[in-house]
Residue frames relative to the residue before (quaternion, step in Angstrom):
aa qw qx qy qz dx dy dz
M 1.0000 0.0000 0.0000 0.0000 0.00 0.00 0.00
I 0.5679 -0.5797 0.4716 0.3449 3.51 -1.33 0.55
P 0.4776 -0.6732 0.4802 0.2968 3.59 -0.86 1.03
K 0.5146 -0.6539 0.4835 0.2717 3.55 -1.32 0.48
T 0.4152 0.6585 -0.4794 0.4053 3.47 0.69 1.32
I 0.1338 -0.7776 0.6118 0.0560 3.57 -0.96 0.97
Y 0.1382 -0.8004 0.5817 0.0432 3.56 -0.80 1.06
Y 0.0021 -0.7396 0.6718 0.0409 3.49 -1.33 0.56
A 0.3553 -0.7466 0.5173 0.2209 3.55 -1.14 0.38
W 0.0686 0.7924 -0.6036 0.0558 3.56 -1.05 0.78
F 0.0518 0.8126 -0.5717 0.1006 3.53 0.07 1.29
G 0.6597 0.5192 -0.3987 0.3692 3.52 -1.36 0.52
G 0.4772 -0.7174 0.4324 0.2660 3.58 1.16 -0.21
K 0.5543 0.6150 -0.4435 0.3433 3.71 0.97 -0.24
S 0.5601 -0.5781 0.4527 0.3837 3.59 -1.21 0.42
K 0.4726 -0.6793 0.4755 0.2984 3.51 -1.06 0.75
P 0.5253 -0.6307 0.4615 0.3366 3.64 -0.99 0.65
V 0.6467 -0.5420 0.3487 0.4080 3.57 -1.09 0.65
E 0.6655 0.5283 -0.3317 0.4099 3.62 0.84 -0.88
I 0.6330 0.5112 -0.3207 0.4848 3.60 1.10 -0.61
T 0.6221 0.5376 -0.3146 0.4744 3.59 1.00 -0.73
K 0.6871 0.4576 -0.2773 0.4915 3.55 0.91 -0.96
R 0.6240 0.5300 -0.3610 0.4466 3.66 1.03 -0.54
I 0.6683 0.4763 -0.3028 0.4846 3.56 1.01 -0.83
E 0.5908 0.5487 -0.3552 0.4730 3.60 1.11 -0.52
Q 0.6187 0.5265 -0.3181 0.4887 3.56 1.11 -0.74
W 0.5830 0.5439 -0.3772 0.4712 3.62 0.95 -0.82
Q 0.7036 0.4915 -0.2878 0.4249 3.60 0.72 -1.04
R 0.6410 0.5250 -0.3254 0.4556 3.59 0.98 -0.82
L 0.6778 0.4768 -0.2903 0.4785 3.59 0.99 -0.81
N 0.7729 0.2264 -0.0747 0.5880 3.60 1.21 -0.69
P 0.0664 -0.8844 0.4581 0.0602 3.61 0.65 1.06
D 0.7232 0.4321 -0.2176 0.4929 3.53 1.20 -0.68
Y 0.5213 0.6206 -0.4083 0.4200 3.63 1.29 0.28
L 0.3578 -0.6687 0.6021 0.2496 3.46 -1.24 0.50
I 0.1402 -0.7673 0.6194 0.0890 3.58 -0.97 0.93
V 0.0838 -0.8169 0.5700 -0.0276 3.45 -0.79 1.23
E 0.3109 -0.7382 0.5750 0.1667 3.52 -1.04 0.83
I 0.2360 -0.7522 0.5958 0.1532 3.58 -0.81 0.96
N 0.1485 0.7881 -0.5788 0.1479 3.51 -0.68 1.10
E 0.7709 -0.3665 0.2640 0.4491 3.57 -1.30 -0.27
Q 0.6270 0.5700 -0.3201 0.4236 3.58 1.25 -0.49
N 0.8045 0.2520 -0.1260 0.5229 3.59 1.07 -0.65
F 0.7158 0.3265 -0.2632 0.5583 3.57 1.29 0.11
D 0.3697 -0.7425 0.5257 0.1888 3.54 -0.84 0.98
V 0.2436 -0.7974 0.5357 0.1334 3.63 -0.15 1.26
Q 0.6580 0.4761 -0.3337 0.4785 3.64 1.15 -0.30
M 0.3473 0.7669 -0.4810 0.2448 3.63 1.11 0.25
M 0.7915 0.0219 -0.0071 0.6108 3.57 1.20 -0.54
A 0.6382 -0.5382 0.3677 0.4097 3.63 -1.15 0.51
Y 0.6146 0.5622 -0.3708 0.4107 3.66 0.95 -0.78
T 0.7392 0.4050 -0.2674 0.4670 3.62 0.60 -1.02
A 0.6167 0.5352 -0.3562 0.4543 3.59 1.03 -0.65
A 0.6822 0.4654 -0.3069 0.4731 3.69 0.91 -0.66
A 0.6271 0.5289 -0.3219 0.4727 3.55 1.01 -0.85
Y 0.6757 0.4818 -0.2966 0.4725 3.62 0.86 -0.95
A 0.6317 0.5358 -0.3395 0.4456 3.66 0.89 -0.83
E 0.7264 0.4061 -0.2305 0.5042 3.61 1.10 -0.68
G 0.5072 -0.6836 0.4041 0.3348 3.56 1.28 0.17
K 0.4710 0.6552 -0.4663 0.3624 3.60 1.14 0.53
W 0.1855 -0.8555 0.4800 0.0582 3.46 0.40 1.40
A 0.6378 0.5588 -0.3401 0.4065 3.54 0.97 -0.83
F 0.6925 0.4736 -0.2866 0.4626 3.59 1.00 -0.79
V 0.5424 0.5519 -0.3869 0.5015 3.60 1.33 -0.41
S 0.6513 0.5468 -0.2998 0.4324 3.55 0.90 -1.04
D 0.6043 0.5940 -0.3484 0.4007 3.56 1.00 -0.94
V 0.7324 0.3880 -0.2319 0.5091 3.58 0.99 -0.76
A 0.6372 0.5640 -0.3329 0.4063 3.57 0.90 -0.87
R 0.6461 0.5276 -0.3371 0.4366 3.58 0.99 -0.81
L 0.6463 0.5152 -0.3170 0.4651 3.59 1.08 -0.78
V 0.6736 0.5196 -0.2935 0.4360 3.50 0.93 -0.93
V 0.6674 0.5186 -0.2817 0.4541 3.56 0.97 -0.99
I 0.6830 0.4586 -0.2893 0.4894 3.65 0.93 -0.87
Y 0.6217 0.5279 -0.3535 0.4581 3.56 1.05 -0.69
Q 0.7152 0.4749 -0.2610 0.4414 3.57 0.85 -0.93
N 0.8335 0.2621 -0.0587 0.4829 3.54 0.91 -1.00
G 0.3476 -0.6933 0.5383 0.3298 3.60 1.15 -0.71
G 0.4317 0.6912 -0.5012 0.2908 3.52 -1.19 0.47
F 0.5054 -0.6066 0.5007 0.3548 3.58 -1.32 -0.45
Y 0.1294 -0.7646 0.6243 0.0940 3.52 -1.20 0.55
F 0.0400 0.7685 -0.6383 0.0191 3.59 -1.12 0.79
D 0.4715 -0.6115 0.5461 0.3249 3.53 -1.15 0.65
T 0.5711 -0.6400 0.3936 0.3307 3.55 -1.18 0.61
D 0.6453 0.4731 -0.3476 0.4888 3.60 1.20 0.23
V 0.4939 0.6209 -0.4294 0.4315 3.55 1.25 0.64
D 0.1750 -0.7454 0.6345 0.1058 3.56 -0.92 0.97
L 0.3090 -0.7166 0.6059 0.1546 3.49 -0.92 1.09
L 0.2443 -0.7752 0.5746 0.0962 3.48 -1.13 0.98
K 0.7979 0.1788 -0.0521 0.5733 3.54 1.29 -0.54
P 0.5748 -0.5318 0.4399 0.4396 3.61 -1.17 0.26
L 0.5172 -0.6779 0.4523 0.2616 3.52 -1.27 0.47
D 0.4097 0.7675 -0.4503 0.2006 3.61 1.14 -0.26
S 0.6419 0.5596 -0.3165 0.4179 3.52 1.03 -0.83
L 0.6706 0.4924 -0.3005 0.4665 3.64 1.26 -0.41
R 0.5266 0.7048 -0.3936 0.2666 3.55 1.10 -0.30
E 0.6152 0.5770 -0.3490 0.4084 3.51 1.20 -0.43
N 0.5273 0.6280 -0.4126 0.3967 3.55 1.27 -0.17
K 0.4375 -0.6551 0.5407 0.2952 3.47 -1.16 0.54
L 0.7549 -0.1684 0.0951 0.6267 3.51 1.16 -0.79
F 0.0333 0.8229 -0.5672 0.0030 3.59 -0.82 0.71
F 0.1210 -0.7319 0.6657 0.0803 3.53 -1.35 0.56
A 0.2824 -0.7385 0.5867 0.1751 3.55 -1.36 0.07
K 0.4218 -0.6870 0.5456 0.2289 3.48 -1.28 0.69
E 0.2704 -0.7275 0.6065 0.1722 3.55 -1.21 0.75
S 0.7385 0.0240 -0.0673 0.6705 3.56 1.39 -0.28
P 0.7315 -0.4762 0.2585 0.4139 3.59 -1.15 0.37
S 0.7779 0.2808 -0.1697 0.5359 3.61 1.13 -0.50
V 0.7437 0.3793 -0.2550 0.4879 3.63 1.08 0.18
V 0.2574 -0.7482 0.6032 0.1002 3.47 -0.98 1.11
N 0.1092 -0.8005 0.5888 0.0240 3.59 -0.84 0.89
S 0.3405 -0.7738 0.4936 0.2041 3.71 -0.49 1.08
G 0.5721 0.6157 -0.3578 0.4068 3.56 1.29 -0.50
L 0.5551 0.6221 -0.3781 0.4023 3.55 1.15 -0.59
G 0.6021 -0.4805 0.3732 0.5169 3.52 1.15 -0.86
F 0.1474 0.7471 -0.6381 0.1140 3.53 -0.91 0.86
G 0.0315 -0.8077 0.5886 -0.0108 3.53 -1.27 0.37
G 0.1170 0.8195 -0.5554 0.0798 3.49 -1.16 0.43
E 0.5699 -0.5341 0.4709 0.4101 3.56 -1.30 0.07
S 0.6257 -0.5568 0.4084 0.3628 3.49 -1.30 0.50
N 0.8396 0.2448 -0.1901 0.4460 3.60 -1.39 0.49
N 0.2552 0.7777 -0.5235 0.2364 3.51 1.07 0.80
R 0.5333 -0.6686 0.4205 0.3029 3.59 -0.83 0.97
L 0.6601 0.5265 -0.3151 0.4334 3.55 0.87 -0.98
L 0.6550 0.5067 -0.3079 0.4685 3.61 0.97 -0.90
E 0.6342 0.5167 -0.3414 0.4628 3.53 1.05 -0.69
D 0.6263 0.5342 -0.3219 0.4677 3.60 0.99 -0.77
L 0.6632 0.4869 -0.3111 0.4758 3.62 0.96 -0.90
I 0.6327 0.5263 -0.3447 0.4515 3.63 0.93 -0.70
K 0.6342 0.5446 -0.3138 0.4502 3.61 1.04 -0.86
I 0.5808 0.5657 -0.3654 0.4573 3.58 1.09 -0.68
Y 0.6784 0.4773 -0.2699 0.4890 3.65 0.86 -0.95
E 0.6547 0.5292 -0.3280 0.4287 3.57 1.00 -0.85
S 0.7405 0.3854 -0.2322 0.4992 3.58 1.14 -0.52
S 0.6096 0.5730 -0.3305 0.4368 3.53 1.31 0.16
H 0.3479 -0.7113 0.5786 0.1955 3.53 -1.33 0.42
F 0.4144 -0.7224 0.5085 0.2187 3.55 -0.87 0.98
D 0.0608 0.7704 -0.6330 0.0444 3.65 -0.65 0.94
S 0.3695 -0.7717 0.4796 0.1950 3.55 -0.50 1.22
E 0.6031 0.5557 -0.3594 0.4453 3.59 1.22 -0.33
T 0.7950 0.0468 -0.0302 0.6041 3.54 1.03 -0.78
P 0.0127 -0.8535 0.5206 -0.0160 3.64 0.59 1.16
F 0.5959 -0.5195 0.4977 0.3568 3.44 -1.40 0.42
L 0.1815 -0.7266 0.6427 0.1612 3.66 -0.89 0.74
T 0.5153 -0.6604 0.4584 0.2971 3.55 -0.91 0.98
T 0.6091 0.5365 -0.3766 0.4464 3.63 0.99 -0.64
D 0.6554 0.5087 -0.3245 0.4543 3.66 0.94 -0.78
V 0.6711 0.5030 -0.3071 0.4497 3.59 0.90 -0.98
I 0.7312 0.4425 -0.2601 0.4494 3.59 0.66 -0.98
T 0.6334 0.5170 -0.3258 0.4747 3.61 0.92 -0.90
S 0.6780 0.4992 -0.3274 0.4290 3.56 0.77 -0.86
E 0.6542 0.4908 -0.3097 0.4851 3.63 0.94 -0.77
L 0.6696 0.4898 -0.3203 0.4573 3.60 0.90 -0.75
K 0.6183 0.5527 -0.3435 0.4407 3.58 1.07 -0.69
K 0.5725 0.6041 -0.3451 0.4339 3.61 1.27 -0.59
I 0.7699 0.3232 -0.1630 0.5256 3.50 1.16 -0.70
G 0.7871 -0.4203 0.1664 0.4197 3.56 1.19 0.61
L 0.3233 0.7486 -0.5035 0.2857 3.61 1.28 0.14
S 0.1081 -0.8043 0.5801 0.0694 3.67 -0.76 0.93
D 0.5823 -0.5746 0.4571 0.3490 3.53 -1.37 0.13
Y 0.4654 0.6619 -0.4546 0.3723 3.59 1.30 0.05
N 0.3298 -0.7682 0.5174 0.1828 3.64 -0.65 1.11
T 0.4235 0.6714 -0.4730 0.3823 3.54 0.65 1.23
L 0.6349 -0.4944 0.4234 0.4161 3.56 -1.31 0.25
Q 0.0379 -0.7897 0.6120 -0.0188 3.58 -0.83 1.05
V 0.1164 -0.7271 0.6656 0.1214 3.52 -1.28 0.57
L 0.1793 -0.8165 0.5438 0.0744 3.58 -0.42 1.19
P 0.6961 -0.4125 0.3543 0.4689 3.59 -1.35 0.21
G 0.7586 0.3255 -0.2890 0.4848 3.49 -1.11 0.92
D 0.4505 -0.7005 0.4271 0.3521 3.60 1.34 0.16
V 0.3109 0.7035 -0.5527 0.3211 3.58 0.86 1.08
T 0.1723 -0.7977 0.5746 0.0622 3.52 -0.59 1.14
I 0.1140 -0.7847 0.6081 0.0397 3.58 -0.93 0.91
Y 0.2378 -0.7776 0.5714 0.1106 3.54 -0.65 1.17
P 0.4966 -0.6712 0.4683 0.2891 3.53 -1.08 0.78
T 0.7240 -0.4804 0.2431 0.4313 3.60 -1.08 0.28
N 0.6379 0.5682 -0.3386 0.3944 3.66 0.94 -0.67
Y 0.6122 0.5729 -0.3526 0.4155 3.63 1.25 -0.22
F 0.8257 0.1281 -0.0273 0.5487 3.52 0.92 -0.99
A 0.7694 0.2343 -0.1458 0.5761 3.60 1.22 -0.18
P 0.0911 0.8376 -0.5355 0.0586 3.65 0.78 0.93
L 0.7102 0.3648 -0.2648 0.5407 3.59 1.13 -0.42
H 0.4194 -0.7499 0.4452 0.2522 3.58 -0.52 1.09
F 0.5419 -0.6236 0.4318 0.3619 3.60 -1.13 0.59
F 0.6713 0.4692 -0.3024 0.4876 3.66 1.19 -0.29
G 0.6530 -0.4837 0.3185 0.4881 3.58 1.28 -0.05
G 0.7138 0.4056 -0.3012 0.4851 3.66 -1.07 0.59
G 0.5235 0.6151 -0.4957 0.3190 3.45 -1.36 -0.10
K 0.2406 -0.7813 0.5660 0.1066 3.57 -1.20 0.19
I 0.4052 -0.6838 0.5564 0.2423 3.62 -1.04 0.89
R 0.2292 -0.7919 0.5529 0.1212 3.51 -0.76 1.07
S 0.6703 -0.4684 0.3699 0.4410 3.62 -1.29 0.20
Y 0.7484 0.4193 -0.2100 0.4690 3.58 1.00 -0.69
S 0.4160 0.6974 -0.4756 0.3381 3.58 1.36 -0.01
I 0.3535 -0.7581 0.5332 0.1265 3.51 -1.10 1.05
A 0.8008 -0.0163 0.0604 0.5957 3.57 0.98 -0.84
V 0.2144 -0.7259 0.6329 0.1628 3.57 -1.38 0.12
H 0.2223 -0.7333 0.6234 0.1558 3.49 -0.90 0.98
R 0.2557 -0.7884 0.5451 0.1263 3.53 -0.70 1.12
Y 0.1890 -0.8092 0.5527 0.0626 3.50 0.03 1.43
E 0.1726 -0.8085 0.5562 0.0848 3.64 -0.76 1.04
G 0.3817 -0.7547 0.4722 0.2483 3.58 1.29 -0.12
S 0.2422 0.8078 -0.5059 0.1815 3.59 1.17 0.62
W 0.6097 0.5837 -0.3432 0.4120 3.58 1.22 -0.45
I 0.6081 0.5332 -0.3281 0.4880 3.55 1.34 -0.37
S 0.4529 -0.7154 0.4752 0.2393 3.56 -0.66 1.09
K 0.4273 -0.6993 0.5164 0.2483 3.64 -0.88 0.85
K 0.6196 0.5713 -0.3375 0.4194 3.57 1.27 -0.31
L 0.4787 0.6900 -0.4212 0.3427 3.56 1.35 -0.26
N 0.4210 -0.6954 0.5143 0.2734 3.63 -1.02 0.76
I 0.7306 -0.4335 0.2920 0.4393 3.58 -1.28 0.25
A 0.6667 0.5158 -0.3271 0.4272 3.63 0.85 -0.90
D 0.6566 0.5097 -0.3020 0.4667 3.57 1.02 -0.81
K 0.6693 0.4868 -0.3099 0.4680 3.58 1.00 -0.78
V 0.6039 0.5246 -0.3494 0.4879 3.61 1.12 -0.56
R 0.6636 0.5000 -0.3205 0.4548 3.54 0.89 -0.90
I 0.6480 0.5002 -0.3335 0.4676 3.65 0.92 -0.71
Q 0.6189 0.5174 -0.3435 0.4809 3.65 1.03 -0.74
L 0.6602 0.5038 -0.3393 0.4419 3.60 0.82 -0.80
I 0.6493 0.5214 -0.3167 0.4542 3.60 1.03 -0.85
L 0.6574 0.5244 -0.3099 0.4437 3.49 0.97 -0.91
R 0.6810 0.4871 -0.2905 0.4633 3.51 0.91 -0.97
L 0.6252 0.5302 -0.3446 0.4574 3.65 1.01 -0.79
N 0.6717 0.5066 -0.2902 0.4561 3.56 0.94 -0.95
F 0.6561 0.5027 -0.3208 0.4625 3.60 1.10 -0.60
Y 0.7841 0.3707 -0.1779 0.4649 3.60 0.90 -0.92
L 0.4761 0.6788 -0.4519 0.3292 3.61 1.24 -0.23
P 0.6323 0.5447 -0.3602 0.4169 3.67 0.88 -0.65
F 0.5988 0.5381 -0.3582 0.4728 3.59 1.18 -0.72
I 0.6589 0.5198 -0.3151 0.4431 3.57 0.90 -0.99
R 0.6393 0.5001 -0.3350 0.4785 3.72 1.02 -0.78
V 0.6550 0.5354 -0.3201 0.4265 3.54 0.84 -0.90
M 0.6788 0.4922 -0.2840 0.4651 3.53 0.91 -1.02
K 0.6164 0.5435 -0.3458 0.4528 3.63 1.01 -0.89
N 0.6648 0.5246 -0.2967 0.4414 3.59 1.00 -0.91
K 0.6357 0.5444 -0.2946 0.4612 3.46 1.07 -0.91
I 0.6675 0.4900 -0.2993 0.4741 3.56 0.94 -0.97
K 0.6331 0.5540 -0.3143 0.4398 3.56 1.06 -0.89
N 0.6604 0.4980 -0.2935 0.4793 3.58 0.96 -1.00
I 0.6514 0.5296 -0.3353 0.4274 3.61 0.90 -0.86
A 0.6386 0.5311 -0.2919 0.4743 3.50 1.09 -0.95
I 0.6591 0.5159 -0.2974 0.4593 3.62 0.91 -0.84
N 0.7253 0.4536 -0.2385 0.4598 3.50 0.85 -1.02
S 0.6712 0.4922 -0.3276 0.4472 3.63 1.16 -0.39
R 0.5068 0.6621 -0.4256 0.3516 3.58 1.31 -0.10
């Protein structure tokens, strides 16, 4: 079973904003018998590999966190959440999983939404090895969504937005469980939703004009709904073939 430990990452040494402190307190209220641990420079060796050392030297804390979360869960087991995730329910129902991740769109898995697993999981080990053999480039950095989604697709991850159990007992939750509100706006929290990732869009420059912002929104929405279109086209194609 997954241990009763919740991890989050906070590198850089700055004080946490009040809203983040309150959010973590809410995690504890929902899970009173869980240990909550902050991953930081004191308990994670940022020099453990060239990738994290370079990202840390450039102050790219999010990219250090991408690796640290994998390493900590691999070594200890437990749950990880980004600090902008609101928990809606206790986590006990997830503890039976060997390893789980969640989708933020039908074709993309995001470890920041929340993931968890038992220690010494083979898939986590493989993901860590990818970073160990990679070079950090702040101009074209690895995105954790690309790394993890790519590896999961190798073992059968599909674009169907449904609950999947992949080889190795890797459970993938569909968007409504951990990302019921879309990163581009809209969506709906369901009765079974476990968490909500509060996308702030901080990566979008405030200097962009209206046309650029509209263009970005169109791209985000297209990327989200394109898998639905592919799935429906395949269904129609299969129906046509089977009806011959």
